[in-house]
C-alpha positions in Angstrom: 0.0 0.0 0.0 2.9 2.4 0.7 4.3 1.9 -2.8 0.8 2.2 -4.3 0.2 5.4 -2.5 3.4 6.9 -4.0 2.4 5.8 -7.5 -1.1 7.3 -6.9 0.5 10.5 -5.8 2.4 10.7 -9.1 -0.7 9.8 -11.1 -2.7 12.8 -9.7 0.2 15.2 -10.1 -0.5 17.7 -12.9 3.2 18.5 -13.0 3.7 14.9 -14.2 1.0 14.8 -16.8 1.5 18.2 -18.5 5.0 17.4 -19.9 3.9 13.9 -20.8 1.0 15.1 -22.8 3.1 17.8 -24.4 5.8 15.3 -25.4 3.2 12.8 -26.8 1.3 15.6 -28.7 4.5 16.9 -30.2 5.7 13.4 -31.2 2.3 12.8 -32.9 2.9 15.8 -35.1 5.7 13.9 -36.8 3.5 10.9 -37.6 0.4 10.2 -39.6 -1.6 11.2 -36.6 -0.9 14.9 -36.9 -4.5 15.9 -36.3 -4.6 13.9 -33.0 -1.3 15.6 -32.0 -2.8 19.0 -32.6 -5.9 18.3 -30.6 -3.9 16.9 -27.8 -1.5 19.9 -27.6 -4.4 22.3 -27.9 -6.4 20.6 -25.1 -3.3 20.4 -22.9 -2.5 24.1 -23.3 -6.2 25.1 -22.8 -6.4 23.1 -19.5 -3.1 24.5 -18.3 -4.1 28.1 -19.1 -7.5 27.5 -17.4 -5.7 26.2 -14.2 -3.3 29.2 -14.4 -6.1 31.7 -14.5 -8.8 30.2 -12.3 -7.9 29.5 -8.6 -9.0 25.9 -8.6 -6.3 24.6 -6.4 -6.7 27.5 -3.9 -10.4 26.7 -3.6 -9.6 23.0 -2.8 -7.0 24.1 -0.2 -9.2 26.8 1.3 -11.9 24.3 2.1 -9.4 22.0 3.8 -7.8 24.8 5.8 -11.1 26.2 7.0 -12.3 22.8 8.3 -10.7 23.4 11.7 -10.6 26.8 13.4 -7.3 28.6 14.2 -6.7 28.0 17.9 -6.8 31.2 20.0 -6.5 29.6 23.4 -5.5 26.2 24.8 -6.3 24.6 28.1 -4.2 25.7 31.0 -2.8 22.2 31.4 -1.7 20.0 28.4 -0.7 16.4 28.9 1.1 16.1 25.6 2.0 17.7 22.3 2.4 15.7 19.0 3.9 17.3 15.9 3.8 15.5 12.6 6.8 15.2 10.4 6.9 16.4 6.8 8.4 19.8 7.4 12.0 18.9 6.9 14.5 17.8 4.1 16.4 15.1 5.8 18.7 14.4 2.8 19.8 18.0 2.4 20.3 18.1 6.2 22.7 15.1 6.1 24.6 16.4 3.2 24.9 20.0 4.3 25.2 19.4 8.1 22.6 21.9 9.1 18.8 21.5 9.6 16.9 22.1 6.3 13.2 22.9 6.7 10.6 23.2 3.9 7.5 25.3 3.4 5.8 23.6 6.3 8.4 24.9 8.8 5.7 26.3 11.1 5.0 22.8 12.3 8.5 22.9 13.9 8.6 26.4 15.1 5.1 26.3 16.7 6.1 23.0 18.5 9.1 24.7 20.0 7.0 27.7 21.2 4.3 25.5 22.6 6.8 23.2 24.4 8.2 26.2 26.1 4.8 27.5 27.2 3.8 24.1 28.6 6.8 22.5 30.4 4.4 20.0 31.9 3.5 18.5 28.6 5.0 15.3 27.2 6.5 15.9 23.7 6.7 13.7 20.7 7.9 14.2 17.1 6.6 11.5 14.7 8.2 11.0 11.3 10.5 8.4 9.8 11.0 8.4 6.1 8.3 8.6 3.5 10.8 8.4 0.6 11.2 5.4 -1.7 14.8 6.1 -2.2 16.3 7.3 1.2 14.6 5.0 3.7 17.7 5.0 5.9 17.7 8.8 6.4 15.1 9.7 9.0 13.3 12.9 9.6 14.1 12.6 13.3 17.7 13.4 12.5 16.7 16.8 11.4 14.2 17.3 14.2 16.8 16.4 16.9 19.3 18.9 15.4 16.8 21.7 14.9 15.2 21.4 18.4 18.6 21.3 20.0 19.6 24.5 18.1 16.3 26.1 19.3 17.3 25.5 22.9 14.9 22.6 23.7 16.0 19.8 25.9 15.9 16.9 23.3 15.9 14.4 26.2 12.4 15.6 26.9 11.2 14.7 23.4 10.2 11.2 22.3 11.1 10.6 18.6 9.0 8.1 16.6 11.1 7.3 13.5 9.4 4.3 11.9 6.3 5.9 10.3 6.1 6.5 6.6 2.7 8.2 6.3 0.0 9.9 8.3 -1.7 6.6 9.3 1.5 5.2 10.7 2.1 8.5 12.5 -1.1 8.0 14.3 -0.8 4.3 15.1 2.9 4.2 16.0 2.8 7.3 18.1 -0.2 6.0 20.0 1.7 2.8 20.8 4.7 4.8 21.8 3.1 7.4 24.1 0.1 5.3 25.4 -2.2 8.3 26.1 -4.7 7.7 28.8 -8.4 8.4 28.6 -9.2 12.0 29.6 -5.7 13.3 28.8 -5.4 16.5 26.7 -3.1 16.1 23.8 -2.5 18.7 21.1 -1.8 17.7 17.5 0.3 20.1 15.4 0.3 19.9 11.6 -0.4 21.9 8.5 -4.0 23.3 8.3 -4.5 21.7 4.9 -3.4 18.3 6.2 -5.4 18.5 9.5 -8.6 16.8 8.4 -6.9 13.6 7.3 -4.6 13.7 10.3 -7.4 14.0 12.8 -9.4 11.2 11.1 -6.4 8.9 11.3 -5.7 9.8 14.9 -9.3 9.2 15.9 -9.3 5.9 14.1 -6.1 4.9 15.9 -7.8 5.4 19.3 -7.3 9.0 20.5 -8.8 12.4 19.9 -6.2 15.2 20.2 -7.0 18.8 20.0 -6.2 20.0 16.4 -3.8 22.9 16.3 -3.5 23.8 12.6 -0.5 25.9 11.3 1.3 26.6 8.0 -1.7 28.3 6.3 -1.4 28.8 2.5 -4.8 30.6 2.0 -6.1 33.7 3.8 -9.7 34.2 2.8 -12.0 34.1 -0.2 -10.7 37.5 -1.3 -7.5 35.8 -2.3 -9.4 33.6 -4.8 -9.2 35.9 -7.8 -8.3 35.5 -11.4 -4.7 35.6 -12.3 -2.0 34.1 -14.5 0.3 31.8 -12.6 1.0 28.5 -14.3 3.5 27.2 -11.7 1.5 28.3 -8.7 -1.8 27.1 -10.2 -0.5 23.6 -10.9 1.3 23.3 -7.6 -1.7 24.3 -5.5 -4.0 22.0 -7.5 -1.7 19.1 -6.8 -1.5 19.8 -3.1 -5.3 20.0 -2.9 -5.8 16.9 -5.0 -3.3 15.0 -2.8 -5.3 15.7 0.3 -8.7 15.2 -1.1 -7.7 11.9 -2.7 -6.0 11.0 0.6 -9.2 11.6 2.5 -11.2 9.3 0.2 -8.5 6.6 0.3 -8.2 6.7 4.1 -11.9 6.3 4.6 -12.1 3.5 2.0 -9.1 1.7 3.7 -10.6 2.1 7.2 -7.8 4.5 8.3 -10.1 7.4 9.1 -13.2 7.7 11.2 -15.0 9.9 8.7 -14.8 11.0 5.0 -14.2 14.6 6.0 -13.3 14.8 9.7 -14.3 18.0 11.5 -14.0 19.6 14.9 -15.9 18.3 18.0 -17.8 21.4 19.3 -17.5 20.4 23.0 -13.7 20.2 22.7 -13.5 23.6 21.3 -15.5 25.6 23.8 -13.2 28.5 24.7 
């Protein structure tokens, strides 16, 4: 299933299909099927332009990011804080010798800030390697280095380094930390990724308080016409990745709902 999920991720990536279709269309121009080549090229360019002008990807991401509210206050006492991996580049870190973070860096920085505000909380970073090619290089290598440089006592943090995806994050971290009924745990991950994460964690046996970070969208006013091919295709792929993931997790029994949402009682401030 892990390998299939990686293949599916490629299959829904517009950045993969656009060059493939352009190559096939161009090749057909030099054969007897020139008319088919012209139609294929025209259709590909038309779709790319449409996705470059219309904020399709941003709409998909906006819905995901709005599913859980931005947290304004947290309970005075927190039993534990979980941060999902996916915000680091472990290969660049090993090669360059310094922590390399990606566009989801807020997962890491917010974890540090929250850990300092709540010294009573147990801490856990969950993330092994989701790569098909660098399975031996773990995200926890980057996390240890980064947290130490930020002044956190890494001896206070539990590191789960075997998970390859969100479902394994939930299951393996639950086994590692053994949260008790009635405890308050906070889950930190990107807002766009939060619905699938919460569904997986609930299915695994616990119900942490969602703490979304790393927002890409900032309101419907942002969803205007433009001309950004790279940004349009990238945001579309990110949105498709999560929406397809939600459907797949529900179908595989890895989520407690098709589109998990907040529990009102837990969010009474």
